[in-house]
N, C-alpha and C positions, 0 to 999 in steps of 0.2 A: 596300765600307765603308771600307777602308783608304785608298784613293785620295781619297775624299771627305773623310775626316778630315784627310789630309795637306794638302789644299788649304785647309780651314778653319783649320788651325793656322798654315800658312805665311802666309796673308793677314792674320793677326792679329799677325804679326811674331815668332812663335816659331820658333826654329831647328828645322828639321824634316828628318828622314831617313826615306825610304821604302825598305823592303827587301822585295823580291819574289823568290820562288824562280824565277820565270819572267819574261817580258817582257810586261807588260800593254799592251793586251788580249791574252789568249791563250786556249787551249782546254783548259787544265788545271784549271779551276775550275768555276764555275757561271754565268759571265756571257756565254758565247758563244752563237751561234745566235739572234741577236736576232729579234724584239723581246721585251719583257716587259710584261705588263699593269700598269696603274696604275688602282686603284679607290679610292673614298673611303667608300662605304657598306660598311664592312668588318666581318667577323666578329671576335669577340673583345672587343667593348666599346668604350667611348668613347676609351680610350687609343690604340687603333689608328686610330680615325677621326681624332682630332686629329693624330696623327703623319702620316697619309696626306695630310691637308690641308696641313700644313706642308711635307711632302716635295714636293707639287705646286708650292707657292710657290717652293721652292728650285730645282726643275727649270726653272721659268720664268726665274728669276734667272740660272742657268747658261746657258740659251739666249741671254739678252740679253747676257751677258758675252762669249760666244764667237761669236755670230752663227750658231751651228749649230742645225738643227732636231733636237731630241732627243725631243720629245713630240708624238704625233699624237692629237688628241681625236676619234677615230673612234667613241667610245662603247663600252661593254661591256655585253653581254647575259648575265645570269646565269640559268640554267635548271635546274630540279631536279624530280625525282619527289617529290611531296609526302610519300610514305612514307619518303623518305630524308632530306630536308632542308627546313626552313622558313626563310623570310627575315624572319620577324616581328621577331626581335631586331635584325637589321640595320636594318629599317624604323624602329624606335623610336630607335636611336642616330643614324641619318641625319637623322630629323626633328628631334631635339634639337639638332643642329649645322648645320641648314639645308643639308644635302646634298640636291640635287635627284635624285629617282629616280622612275621610272614603274613601276607594278605591273601586270603583264600575266598573263592566263591563256593557255592553250595556243592557243586560237582567235585571240587577239590576235596572238600571235607568228607563228602560221602565216599569218595574213593580212598582217602587216607584212613578214615575210621568208618568202615562199612556198618558198624553197629549204630551209627548216627544217621537218622533219616531227615534231611532238611529239604524244604521246598526250594525251588530254584532261585527265588528272589531273596533268599537269605545270603548274608555275607559273613565272613569270619576274620578274626585277627588272632594269630597264634604267637605266643611268647614262649620259645623253647627254654629260656633261662628263668622263667617264673616257676611257680609251684605252690607248695603249701607248707604251713607251719603246724607243728604239733603243739597246740595251744597250752594244754595243761602242763606239758613238759617244759614249755617256755616259762610259765609262772614258777614252776619248781626250780628251774635253773636260776632265775633272777632272785628268788627267795634265798637259795643257798649262797649265791655270791654276795648278796646284800648282808646276810648274817656273818659270813666270813670276813667281810670288809669292816664289820663293827656296828652295823645297824642293829637296832632292837625292834622286835616285832611283838605287838600286842594283838593277838587274835581274839575273836569273840568279844570285841570291845566296841560298844556303840557310842558314837559321838552324840552328846545331848545338847551341846551348846558351844558357840564360838564367840569370843570377844576380842576385837582387835583395837589396839591403842597405838599411839605413835611409838615406834621402836619395838613392839612386841605383840604377840598373839597368845591368848589363853584358850585352850581347848578343854572343854569339860566332857568327861565320858561317864558311863554308868559305874565306873570304879573310882576314878580320881581325876584330877585336872593336871594339865601340863602346859608349860610356857615355852615359847620358842620365838626366835627372831623372824622366822619365815614359816609359812604353812602352805602346803600344796593340797588342794581339794580335788580328788579324782574319784568321786563317788558313783560314777556311772549312772545306772538306773535309779539310784537312791538319792540323787541330789535334792529331791523335794524334802527329805528329812533334815536338810540343813537350813531351810527357811525358818525365820525371815532374814537370817544373816546374809544369805545370797539366794536370789530367785532368778533362775535361768529359763529361757524359752525352750525348754526341752519337753518333748512328748514321748512318753515311754510306752512301748507296745509289746505285746506278747507275740513271740515267734516260735514256729515249730520246724523241726527237721526230722527226716526219716532216712533209715538205711534199708535199701531194698535188695532182695536176693537176685543177682543176675543169672541169666540162663547158662552162661558159659564164661570162660576165662578172658574173653575179649574186653571186659570191663575192669580187669585187674590193674593194679597200680603200675605194674611193670610195663604195660603197653598203652594205658589209657590216661589222658591228662585230667587235671582239674578243669572246670568249665564254668562259663556264664552263658545265659540264654535269654535273649530279649524277644518276647512274643507279643502278639496283639492282646493277650490276656494277662500279661505281667512279666516280671523279671525274675529269673531263677539262677541259682548257682549250685555247684556240686563238686563231688570228688569221686575218684575211682574207688573200687573195692580194695581196701588196704588190709592185707593179711586176712582176707576172707570176711571182713566186717560187713560187706555189702556196699553198694553204691549209695553215697550220701547225697541228698538233695534238699534244698530249702528254697523258700520264696523270699525275695528281697523286699517287695512292696506289700501292702496291706497288713492286717494284724489287728488284734483287739487291744483297746486301751488298758493299761495297767498302771497302778501307782502303789508305792509302799503302803502296806496295810491291807491291800486287796489280796484275795486268794489268787494264786497263779494256776489257772485251770490246767489239768494234765492233758497230755496228748490224747486226742480222741474225744475231748469234750465237745468239739464242734465237728460235724461230718466232713467239712472241707479240710480238716487237718491232714487226713490221709488222702482224701479224694482229689484234692488239688494237686498234690505232688505226684500221685499215681497217674493222673490224666496227662500231665505234661510228659512223663516218661513214656506212656503208651503212645503218645503222638510223635515223639522225637527220638526216643531210645527204647523201643518196645522190648528189646532183649533184657533190659534192666528192671522191668516192671513186675518183678516176681513178688514173693512173700515179703511183707514188712518184718524185718528182723529186729529192728530197734528203733526207738524214737526218743526225742528230747524236746524240752521246752526251755526257751531262754528269753532274753529281753533285748530289744533295740531301744536306744535313746536318741531320738531324732531332733535336730534343730530344724527351723523352718526352711532353710536352704540346703540341709544335709551336709553342710561343711562343719568342721570341728570348731570348738571353742578352746583356744589356748591363749590365755590373757590373764591380766591381774584383776583383782576385785575392783569395781568402779570407784570405791572409796578407800581401799587399803592396798597400797602398792606391794606390801610384803605378804599378801595372800594371793597365790596363783591358782587359776582355775584350769582344769583339763577335763572337758566333758563334751557331750553331744556328738559322740563318734559315729552315730547314725548307721550302724551295721556294717561299716567298712573300715573300722579303725584298728583292729587288732594288729594287722601287719605293720602298722606304724608305731606300735608301742615302744619298740627299741629306740627309735629316734626321738619320740616324744619325751621319753625319760631323759635323754641327753639334752633336749631343748629346755625342759623344766629345770634341770640341774644348772645349765648355763645361765638361765634367768635368775636363779637364786645366787649363784656364785659371782657372775659377771654383770648381771643386769641386762644382758642382751644375748641373742642367739644368731648363729650364722644362717639359719633358715629364714625364709621370707614368711612371716607370720601375719601379714596384713589380711589375708583371706580369713583368718581365724579370730579376728578381733571381736570382742563382745559388743563394741560400739556400733557394729553394723546393724544391730537390732533396735537401735534407739528409736526408730520411727514406728516400731511395732507396738500397738496398744492392745 
């Protein structure tokens, strides 16, 4: 989100400083271990769908500007036990905004992708124009464009304090301090390090993903889509085998609590790290439940309602907050950067941000 906003600000001619505690792209946040799904028929209402469509336009724009392939429209197949989840609300929002989707029952899915084994009470929603983003390439692309537009990047620089006064903000780092008219805070899983200047209702958890060796080429990216899977035991997401990397799968719910300063336990520290992912493959995609080829550990930063926070600081209008992306935010980072730049430059955004207001948590104690 920060790198996207930095590019958007710099290309508009605003003097822009990007401060990162590490050197992006890196493995200390939530963007490594590519790829990431991008879908348009989205849960949460029309605000999300409109943002997803605009995000897609922005990703295409960045591809054109850099000449890099960032988005693969391999399609996304959403599958769910009807006792757990219904796609009806998404269907209505998609239809209202002309998003093309196909509605499938279990027999349709089993026939179209014989390597998927679904019980008959499952239903599916397929988006042929959806796909996945190569997340680390996306960060690199935004970094390159931001620097070319005149932004300055300070990697490996920790923010140690923030002081906001009328008309300006001072940011203290482990090296020196900087003054600006506006500041955007997009610290991801590290927001707690900015307390007490800002305290957000964000819960950070450890997440794992694994790449498994498929038995044959039927799971290859040329013929198999990205997917989500809602079961009685939890929600999962995954990707086809891209250039022989193996089928990637992760679990969207559950996870161990983590906060800055804690050790992030490596993959395999808990038996369920591999067992949980393997068991769902064995149940629904047995041909992909081969040898574990690779694994990764990252972080989710959840808000209580899993909706984003895109708002100004409750006491300082010139400090913008972008956080709590709850494990489904990466696809939106292109449009979130545009939103943040608009808020800095114009004081408003064309997107409907009411769903992402910080004030919605005022009643939470």
